[in-house]
MDAnalysis code that builds the backbone (N, CA, C; Angstrom):
import MDAnalysis as mda
import numpy as np

u = mda.Universe.empty(528, n_residues=176, atom_resindex=np.repeat(np.arange(176), 3), trajectory=True)
u.add_TopologyAttr("name", ["N", "CA", "C"] * 176)
u.add_TopologyAttr("resid", np.arange(1, 177))
u.add_TopologyAttr("resname", ["MET", "VAL", "PHE", "ALA", "GLU", "ARG", "ARG", "MET", "CYS", "VAL", "VAL", "PHE", "ALA", "VAL", "PHE", "SER", "ALA", "ILE", "VAL", "CYS", "GLN", "THR", "TRP", "LEU", "LEU", "VAL", "ALA", "ALA", "GLU", "GLN", "ASP", "SER", "PRO", "PRO", "MET", "SER", "PRO", "GLN", "VAL", "PRO", "ALA", "ALA", "PRO", "GLN", "SER", "ILE", "SER", "TRP", "ARG", "ALA", "SER", "TYR", "ARG", "LYS", "ALA", "TRP", "ASP", "GLU", "SER", "LYS", "ALA", "THR", "GLY", "LYS", "PRO", "MET", "LEU", "ILE", "ASN", "ILE", "SER", "ALA", "LYS", "TRP", "CYS", "LEU", "ALA", "CYS", "ARG", "THR", "LEU", "GLU", "GLN", "GLN", "THR", "LEU", "ASN", "GLN", "PRO", "GLN", "VAL", "GLN", "GLN", "MET", "VAL", "ASN", "GLU", "ASN", "PHE", "ILE", "ALA", "VAL", "GLN", "LEU", "ASP", "ALA", "ASP", "ALA", "HIS", "ARG", "ASP", "LEU", "VAL", "GLN", "SER", "PHE", "ARG", "VAL", "THR", "GLY", "LEU", "PRO", "THR", "CYS", "LEU", "VAL", "VAL", "ALA", "PRO", "ASP", "LEU", "THR", "ILE", "GLU", "ASP", "ARG", "ILE", "ILE", "GLY", "MET", "GLN", "PRO", "ALA", "ASN", "THR", "PHE", "THR", "GLY", "ARG", "LEU", "SER", "GLU", "SER", "VAL", "ARG", "PRO", "ASP", "ILE", "GLU", "MET", "ALA", "SER", "THR", "PRO", "ALA", "PRO", "ALA", "SER", "ALA", "THR", "GLN", "PRO", "ALA", "ASN", "GLY", "ILE"])
u.atoms.positions = np.array([
    [-23.754, 47.755, -50.071],
    [-24.509, 46.823, -49.726],
    [-24.288, 45.241, -49.780],
    [-23.070, 44.758, -51.037],
    [-22.673, 43.428, -51.055],
    [-21.910, 43.454, -49.511],
    [-21.135, 43.924, -49.016],
    [-20.725, 43.511, -48.593],
    [-21.198, 43.917, -46.816],
    [-22.110, 44.010, -46.775],
    [-23.434, 44.268, -45.626],
    [-23.677, 42.781, -45.223],
    [-24.170, 42.539, -47.414],
    [-25.177, 41.092, -46.344],
    [-24.350, 40.248, -46.692],
    [-23.090, 39.968, -46.971],
    [-22.197, 39.073, -46.645],
    [-21.824, 38.956, -45.298],
    [-21.412, 40.207, -44.672],
    [-21.701, 40.235, -43.130],
    [-22.516, 40.064, -41.973],
    [-24.118, 39.815, -42.760],
    [-24.932, 39.585, -42.302],
    [-25.345, 38.102, -42.142],
    [-24.785, 37.812, -43.512],
    [-24.863, 36.048, -43.852],
    [-23.698, 34.791, -42.841],
    [-22.796, 35.523, -42.920],
    [-21.692, 35.434, -41.393],
    [-22.437, 34.987, -40.688],
    [-22.582, 36.048, -39.422],
    [-23.337, 35.855, -38.512],
    [-24.046, 35.153, -38.333],
    [-25.285, 35.298, -39.244],
    [-26.054, 34.105, -39.306],
    [-25.973, 32.885, -39.060],
    [-25.065, 33.002, -40.047],
    [-24.285, 31.041, -40.016],
    [-23.383, 31.155, -38.707],
    [-22.917, 31.993, -38.276],
    [-22.264, 31.689, -36.944],
    [-23.195, 31.472, -35.831],
    [-24.494, 32.241, -35.981],
    [-25.294, 31.880, -34.824],
    [-26.510, 30.542, -34.975],
    [-26.513, 30.681, -36.503],
    [-26.897, 29.085, -36.271],
    [-26.222, 28.313, -36.118],
    [-24.888, 28.028, -36.054],
    [-24.004, 26.854, -36.106],
    [-24.210, 26.411, -34.234],
    [-23.882, 27.737, -33.281],
    [-24.160, 27.915, -31.849],
    [-25.594, 26.823, -31.549],
    [-26.410, 27.552, -32.451],
    [-27.446, 27.122, -31.552],
    [-27.489, 25.779, -31.452],
    [-27.418, 25.369, -33.312],
    [-27.233, 23.741, -33.437],
    [-26.474, 23.265, -32.602],
    [-25.562, 23.701, -31.711],
    [-24.333, 22.698, -31.239],
    [-24.523, 22.832, -29.744],
    [-25.973, 24.151, -29.438],
    [-26.390, 23.932, -28.071],
    [-27.714, 22.819, -28.016],
    [-28.685, 23.038, -29.010],
    [-29.360, 21.714, -29.129],
    [-28.866, 20.250, -28.988],
    [-28.239, 20.323, -29.733],
    [-27.593, 18.900, -30.036],
    [-27.466, 18.580, -29.035],
    [-26.247, 18.857, -27.742],
    [-25.302, 19.139, -26.364],
    [-27.186, 18.535, -25.749],
    [-28.430, 19.351, -25.974],
    [-29.514, 19.243, -24.804],
    [-30.040, 17.458, -24.698],
    [-29.827, 17.996, -26.597],
    [-30.747, 16.218, -26.844],
    [-30.107, 15.518, -26.079],
    [-28.881, 15.228, -26.484],
    [-27.826, 14.093, -26.088],
    [-28.100, 14.068, -24.325],
    [-27.420, 15.040, -23.644],
    [-28.414, 15.299, -21.513],
    [-29.368, 14.067, -21.876],
    [-30.220, 14.962, -22.153],
    [-31.844, 13.993, -21.872],
    [-32.207, 12.118, -22.518],
    [-31.202, 12.217, -23.909],
    [-31.706, 10.902, -24.316],
    [-30.681, 10.275, -23.373],
    [-29.512, 11.038, -23.004],
    [-28.178, 9.327, -22.385],
    [-28.750, 9.755, -20.374],
    [-28.307, 8.675, -19.955],
    [-28.045, 8.733, -18.661],
    [-27.380, 9.740, -17.145],
    [-27.788, 10.622, -17.211],
    [-26.497, 11.218, -16.198],
    [-25.115, 10.800, -15.666],
    [-24.449, 11.430, -16.400],
    [-22.879, 10.801, -16.538],
    [-22.443, 11.674, -14.910],
    [-21.664, 10.735, -14.133],
    [-21.095, 11.222, -13.012],
    [-19.566, 10.942, -12.945],
    [-19.009, 12.050, -12.278],
    [-18.272, 12.672, -12.827],
    [-17.114, 11.240, -12.404],
    [-15.825, 10.770, -13.053],
    [-15.257, 9.423, -12.685],
    [-14.099, 9.896, -11.463],
    [-14.428, 9.013, -10.334],
    [-13.336, 9.443, -9.496],
    [-12.536, 8.732, -10.010],
    [-10.800, 8.585, -9.104],
    [-9.819, 7.321, -9.455],
    [-10.043, 6.602, -7.695],
    [-10.548, 5.913, -7.843],
    [-10.505, 4.349, -6.666],
    [-9.273, 5.472, -5.367],
    [-8.980, 5.284, -4.831],
    [-8.146, 5.533, -3.156],
    [-7.570, 4.349, -3.523],
    [-6.172, 4.667, -3.407],
    [-4.822, 3.855, -3.475],
    [-5.267, 3.134, -2.371],
    [-5.184, 2.190, -2.282],
    [-5.360, 0.754, -1.026],
    [-3.336, 1.174, -0.209],
    [-3.904, 1.207, 0.926],
    [-2.885, 1.118, 1.613],
    [-2.343, -0.134, 2.849],
    [-1.454, -0.629, 3.094],
    [-1.247, -1.121, 4.149],
    [-1.755, -1.001, 5.284],
    [-1.964, -1.987, 6.356],
    [-2.802, -1.326, 7.685],
    [-2.016, -1.312, 8.667],
    [-0.832, -0.863, 8.419],
    [0.123, -0.763, 9.671],
    [-0.322, -0.223, 10.757],
    [-0.014, -0.974, 12.008],
    [-0.228, -1.481, 13.406],
    [1.293, -0.524, 13.886],
    [0.889, 0.296, 14.957],
    [2.308, 1.434, 15.323],
    [2.479, -0.173, 16.409],
    [1.530, 0.325, 17.092],
    [2.268, -1.120, 18.757],
    [2.407, -2.556, 18.026],
    [4.202, -2.722, 18.411],
    [4.067, -4.103, 18.353],
    [3.727, -5.129, 19.695],
    [2.962, -4.674, 20.733],
    [2.822, -5.066, 22.084],
    [0.926, -5.368, 21.019],
    [0.246, -4.754, 20.438],
    [-0.949, -5.015, 20.215],
    [-1.244, -5.542, 18.957],
    [0.213, -5.100, 17.472],
    [-0.227, -6.307, 16.832],
    [0.149, -7.418, 17.322],
    [1.213, -7.891, 17.954],
    [1.429, -9.656, 19.041],
    [0.006, -9.989, 19.809],
    [-0.586, -9.230, 20.108],
    [-2.350, -9.676, 20.269],
    [-3.356, -9.939, 19.407],
    [-3.384, -9.437, 18.691],
    [-3.990, -9.227, 17.157],
    [-3.225, -10.535, 16.626],
    [-2.297, -10.984, 16.100],
    [-1.179, -12.670, 15.749],
    [-2.239, -13.566, 16.672],
    [-1.832, -13.243, 17.697],
    [-2.036, -14.153, 18.673],
    [-3.654, -14.682, 18.543],
    [-4.942, -14.177, 18.166],
    [-5.457, -13.847, 18.355],
    [-6.324, -14.492, 17.253],
    [-6.091, -13.795, 16.049],
    [-6.955, -14.236, 14.766],
    [-5.303, -15.744, 13.940],
    [-4.352, -15.792, 15.053],
    [-3.473, -16.594, 14.027],
    [-2.849, -16.160, 13.004],
    [-2.898, -15.388, 12.543],
    [-1.836, -14.567, 11.365],
    [-0.486, -14.259, 11.882],
    [0.575, -14.652, 10.863],
    [1.732, -13.895, 11.445],
    [2.301, -12.407, 11.154],
    [2.391, -12.034, 11.926],
    [2.933, -10.377, 12.051],
    [3.930, -10.288, 10.775],
    [4.152, -9.364, 10.214],
    [4.513, -8.633, 9.026],
    [5.517, -7.356, 9.692],
    [6.542, -7.472, 9.959],
    [7.484, -6.435, 10.799],
    [8.110, -5.844, 10.257],
    [7.911, -4.573, 10.071],
    [8.799, -3.801, 8.680],
    [9.828, -2.616, 9.858],
    [10.953, -3.525, 9.580],
    [12.007, -2.173, 10.597],
    [12.214, -0.939, 9.526],
    [12.528, 0.001, 9.924],
    [12.836, 0.667, 9.122],
    [13.292, 2.096, 9.735],
    [14.077, 3.352, 8.921],
    [14.069, 4.269, 10.312],
    [14.319, 5.350, 8.923],
    [13.767, 6.595, 9.197],
    [13.637, 7.666, 8.512],
    [14.869, 8.159, 8.415],
    [16.192, 7.591, 8.301],
    [17.902, 8.879, 7.587],
    [18.014, 7.450, 6.693],
    [17.230, 5.875, 6.371],
    [17.736, 5.152, 5.800],
    [16.437, 4.822, 4.474],
    [17.709, 5.360, 3.491],
    [17.654, 5.739, 1.893],
    [16.577, 4.638, 1.524],
    [17.689, 3.224, 1.641],
    [16.903, 1.842, 0.979],
    [15.474, 1.704, 1.694],
    [15.355, 2.060, 3.158],
    [14.077, 2.198, 3.468],
    [12.741, 2.736, 2.881],
    [13.173, 3.976, 2.240],
    [12.286, 4.918, 1.835],
    [12.161, 4.464, 0.463],
    [12.636, 4.050, -0.125],
    [12.874, 3.540, -1.819],
    [12.042, 1.629, -1.603],
    [12.422, 1.202, -0.274],
    [11.372, 0.219, -0.017],
    [9.651, 0.469, 0.220],
    [10.065, 1.012, 0.877],
    [8.274, 1.751, 1.447],
    [7.619, 2.253, -0.291],
    [8.180, 3.319, -0.954],
    [7.920, 3.227, -2.438],
    [7.985, 2.953, -3.607],
    [8.547, 2.081, -3.646],
    [8.534, 1.189, -4.836],
    [7.674, -0.158, -4.756],
    [7.809, -0.919, -3.133],
    [7.647, -1.690, -3.106],
    [5.866, -2.477, -2.011],
    [6.513, -1.672, -1.599],
    [5.626, -2.103, -0.186],
    [3.939, -1.023, -0.938],
    [4.354, 0.190, -1.894],
    [3.663, 1.077, -2.308],
    [2.575, -0.096, -3.496],
    [2.763, -0.883, -3.996],
    [2.200, -1.725, -5.003],
    [0.958, -2.031, -4.560],
    [-0.031, -2.177, -5.594],
    [-1.312, -2.909, -4.233],
    [-1.849, -4.177, -4.985],
    [-0.807, -5.429, -5.364],
    [-0.080, -6.665, -4.997],
    [0.084, -7.254, -3.895],
    [1.365, -5.934, -3.712],
    [2.204, -5.992, -2.447],
    [0.798, -5.848, -1.206],
    [0.162, -4.608, -1.179],
    [-0.604, -4.287, -0.542],
    [-1.742, -4.973, -0.185],
    [-2.706, -5.690, -0.827],
    [-3.153, -6.743, -0.595],
    [-3.145, -7.785, -0.336],
    [-1.831, -8.323, -0.519],
    [-0.928, -9.426, 0.471],
    [-1.120, -9.583, 1.384],
    [-0.526, -8.343, 1.644],
    [0.006, -7.651, 3.203],
    [-1.460, -8.049, 3.794],
    [-2.446, -7.156, 3.918],
    [-3.433, -6.724, 4.343],
    [-4.438, -7.786, 4.219],
    [-4.440, -9.352, 3.652],
    [-5.309, -10.429, 3.484],
    [-4.499, -11.662, 4.675],
    [-3.219, -11.621, 4.648],
    [-2.095, -12.575, 5.028],
    [-1.169, -12.105, 6.591],
    [-1.581, -10.983, 7.019],
    [-0.578, -10.502, 7.573],
    [-0.933, -9.252, 8.676],
    [-0.480, -9.592, 9.994],
    [-0.926, -8.179, 10.757],
    [0.660, -7.344, 10.780],
    [0.599, -6.163, 10.021],
    [1.193, -5.604, 9.704],
    [1.831, -4.325, 10.812],
    [3.481, -4.194, 11.107],
    [3.492, -3.248, 12.204],
    [4.813, -2.455, 11.349],
    [4.873, -1.284, 11.648],
    [6.111, -0.756, 11.026],
    [7.168, -0.358, 12.607],
    [8.168, -0.566, 12.863],
    [8.621, -0.300, 13.869],
    [9.765, 0.323, 13.489],
    [9.883, 2.007, 14.345],
    [11.087, 2.987, 14.070],
    [12.675, 2.654, 14.416],
    [13.308, 1.689, 14.005],
    [14.727, 1.062, 14.645],
    [15.778, 1.974, 15.500],
    [15.295, 3.525, 15.540],
    [16.452, 3.934, 16.570],
    [15.397, 4.234, 17.409],
    [14.112, 4.220, 17.042],
    [13.012, 4.436, 18.565],
    [12.743, 3.103, 19.714],
    [12.676, 1.883, 18.871],
    [12.906, 0.759, 19.230],
    [14.629, -0.137, 18.870],
    [15.591, 0.253, 19.589],
    [16.420, -0.080, 20.012],
    [16.576, -1.448, 20.509],
    [16.233, -1.644, 21.350],
    [16.031, -3.154, 22.196],
    [15.337, -4.016, 21.480],
    [14.438, -3.566, 21.203],
    [13.319, -4.692, 20.074],
    [13.630, -5.025, 19.115],
    [14.784, -4.239, 18.507],
    [15.730, -4.412, 16.937],
    [16.178, -5.018, 17.276],
    [17.522, -5.343, 18.587],
    [18.299, -5.821, 18.486],
    [17.818, -7.451, 19.210],
    [16.935, -7.166, 20.148],
    [16.507, -8.117, 19.960],
    [15.892, -9.634, 19.491],
    [16.191, -8.234, 18.011],
    [15.244, -9.524, 17.013],
    [16.103, -9.421, 15.767],
    [17.775, -9.340, 16.384],
    [19.201, -9.760, 15.478],
    [18.914, -9.104, 13.783],
    [18.707, -7.178, 14.196],
    [18.447, -7.419, 12.841],
    [19.898, -6.433, 12.827],
    [20.309, -6.877, 11.161],
    [22.331, -6.712, 10.720],
    [22.225, -5.448, 9.804],
    [21.140, -5.423, 9.344],
    [20.702, -4.477, 8.080],
    [19.117, -3.492, 8.510],
    [19.280, -2.749, 7.536],
    [17.772, -2.122, 7.264],
    [17.804, -1.485, 5.435],
    [16.442, -1.652, 5.610],
    [15.368, -1.962, 6.275],
    [15.489, -3.781, 5.838],
    [14.905, -4.180, 7.393],
    [14.147, -5.694, 7.405],
    [13.014, -5.848, 7.734],
    [12.674, -6.631, 7.205],
    [10.832, -7.096, 7.682],
    [11.097, -8.633, 8.123],
    [10.038, -8.676, 8.748],
    [10.167, -10.174, 9.754],
    [9.230, -10.817, 9.173],
    [9.241, -11.865, 8.742],
    [7.723, -12.453, 9.179],
    [7.936, -13.299, 10.061],
    [6.794, -13.001, 11.677],
    [6.856, -13.636, 12.476],
    [5.499, -14.202, 12.999],
    [5.501, -15.755, 13.413],
    [4.510, -16.483, 13.953],
    [4.309, -16.135, 15.420],
    [2.373, -16.684, 15.520],
    [1.997, -15.946, 16.226],
    [2.503, -15.972, 17.840],
    [3.601, -17.170, 17.636],
    [4.537, -18.233, 18.733],
    [5.639, -17.108, 18.716],
    [5.816, -16.016, 18.126],
    [7.292, -15.349, 17.613],
    [7.996, -15.821, 17.271],
    [8.063, -17.051, 16.994],
    [8.892, -17.892, 15.304],
    [9.002, -16.526, 14.240],
    [10.238, -16.585, 14.286],
    [10.725, -16.147, 12.691],
    [10.813, -17.230, 11.473],
    [10.131, -16.456, 10.522],
    [9.374, -17.580, 10.081],
    [10.464, -16.817, 8.693],
    [10.742, -15.764, 8.184],
    [11.278, -15.162, 7.532],
    [11.833, -14.204, 7.540],
    [13.272, -13.420, 7.493],
    [13.828, -13.186, 7.575],
    [14.081, -12.173, 5.765],
    [13.878, -10.865, 5.702],
    [13.836, -10.117, 4.128],
    [14.321, -8.959, 4.202],
    [15.742, -8.881, 4.075],
    [16.591, -8.182, 4.142],
    [16.948, -6.615, 3.193],
    [17.071, -5.872, 2.931],
    [17.557, -4.843, 2.147],
    [16.080, -4.835, 0.884],
    [16.146, -4.034, -0.031],
    [15.040, -3.199, -0.798],
    [14.874, -4.674, -1.453],
    [13.811, -4.999, -1.794],
    [13.330, -5.939, -3.231],
    [12.631, -5.236, -3.390],
    [12.486, -5.878, -5.021],
    [11.127, -5.630, -5.696],
    [9.937, -6.562, -5.026],
    [8.968, -5.800, -5.899],
    [7.339, -5.988, -5.909],
    [7.323, -7.273, -6.144],
    [7.668, -8.185, -7.029],
    [7.340, -9.416, -7.463],
    [7.950, -10.396, -6.527],
    [9.644, -10.225, -6.238],
    [10.514, -10.842, -5.511],
    [10.108, -10.537, -3.974],
    [9.166, -9.544, -3.030],
    [8.816, -10.077, -2.225],
    [7.327, -10.215, -1.523],
    [6.301, -10.023, -2.963],
    [5.146, -10.734, -2.406],
    [5.776, -12.372, -2.463],
    [6.410, -12.715, -3.635],
    [7.297, -14.603, -3.775],
    [7.501, -15.024, -2.617],
    [8.494, -13.757, -1.679],
    [8.831, -14.247, -0.122],
    [7.467, -14.005, 0.562],
    [6.812, -13.050, 1.073],
    [5.826, -13.588, 1.279],
    [4.454, -14.775, 1.739],
    [4.774, -14.946, -0.076],
    [3.669, -16.303, -0.154],
    [4.333, -17.342, 0.554],
    [5.662, -17.505, -0.208],
    [6.206, -18.417, 0.862],
    [6.233, -18.778, 2.319],
    [6.220, -17.772, 3.006],
    [6.220, -18.321, 4.286],
    [4.077, -17.749, 4.619],
    [3.580, -17.840, 3.710],
    [2.409, -18.165, 4.556],
    [1.403, -19.779, 3.831],
    [2.396, -20.308, 2.870],
    [1.604, -21.746, 2.331],
    [1.804, -22.625, 3.697],
    [0.996, -23.487, 3.726],
    [0.938, -24.096, 4.759],
    [1.591, -25.112, 4.481],
    [2.009, -25.539, 3.349],
    [2.788, -26.872, 2.449],
    [4.395, -26.763, 2.531],
    [4.258, -25.830, 3.316],
    [6.039, -25.091, 2.689],
    [6.597, -25.260, 3.793],
    [7.572, -25.861, 4.513],
    [8.204, -25.824, 5.526],
    [9.233, -25.245, 5.828],
    [9.794, -23.822, 6.221],
    [9.713, -22.685, 6.275],
    [11.530, -23.151, 7.255],
    [12.406, -22.549, 7.310],
    [13.446, -22.842, 8.251],
    [13.056, -21.691, 9.349],
    [12.845, -22.369, 10.247],
    [12.194, -21.675, 11.328],
    [13.135, -21.439, 11.956],
    [13.877, -20.182, 13.095],
    [14.243, -19.769, 14.593],
    [13.700, -19.190, 14.921],
    [13.552, -19.341, 16.524],
    [13.001, -19.002, 17.490],
    [13.208, -17.595, 17.980],
    [12.170, -16.593, 18.282],
    [12.450, -15.524, 18.416],
    [12.816, -15.420, 19.701],
    [14.344, -14.480, 19.929],
    [14.272, -14.514, 21.607],
    [13.742, -13.712, 22.404],
    [13.988, -14.220, 23.806],
    [13.061, -13.935, 24.576],
    [12.944, -12.925, 25.303],
    [13.933, -12.069, 24.712],
    [13.460, -10.374, 24.919],
    [12.314, -9.702, 23.628],
    [12.061, -10.562, 23.208],
    [10.879, -9.950, 22.304],
    [9.644, -10.358, 22.641],
    [9.376, -10.928, 23.542],
    [8.163, -11.433, 24.224],
    [7.984, -10.259, 25.627],
    [8.931, -9.831, 25.489],
    [8.917, -8.434, 26.797],
    [9.044, -7.163, 25.970],
    [8.719, -6.617, 25.289],
    [8.991, -4.856, 24.556],
    [9.000, -4.158, 24.878],
    [10.408, -3.460, 25.258],
    [10.693, -1.932, 25.763],
    [9.666, -0.947, 25.553],
    [9.418, -0.250, 26.909],
    [8.324, 0.838, 26.734],
    [6.884, 0.388, 26.215],
    [6.497, -0.606, 26.985],
    [5.215, -1.068, 26.308],
    [4.770, -1.000, 24.993],
    [5.919, -1.131, 23.945],
    [5.426, -1.201, 22.532],
    [4.632, -1.975, 22.037],
])
């Protein structure tokens, strides 16, 4: 009989604990505003233009320089630049706010790449609306170095050594 009474007490204690926890949860939900699930912000990305011609037209219309990222699918340094530098929020924000960004595949646009005298991959060119090359960033760059170079390119009080773009850059191959 003592054993049955103890078992009954244990069952009652467990039942009471469950009821109390449920009551506390219901009371807490009624006292506090409904919680919406926390959804992480979608990662920002660079607004790349696929067409050099359209990017140049947009650059002329807005007065913003183009940032031309020249890479190739087979280029490991290009993939590293994309994953470790161009993927960073501070780089993405700077590019989206200050540049008309365009990506060119070096293999698909050989004539245009040659006209810009690209000597290595990846190469990022800062090109003014008049097609003056303001800066040439070659190879993998850490995010801080990359944004520093871009900052120098867009600050109006800094005189950059400008190289005029070759005439063939004004006539892109294959209507790109």
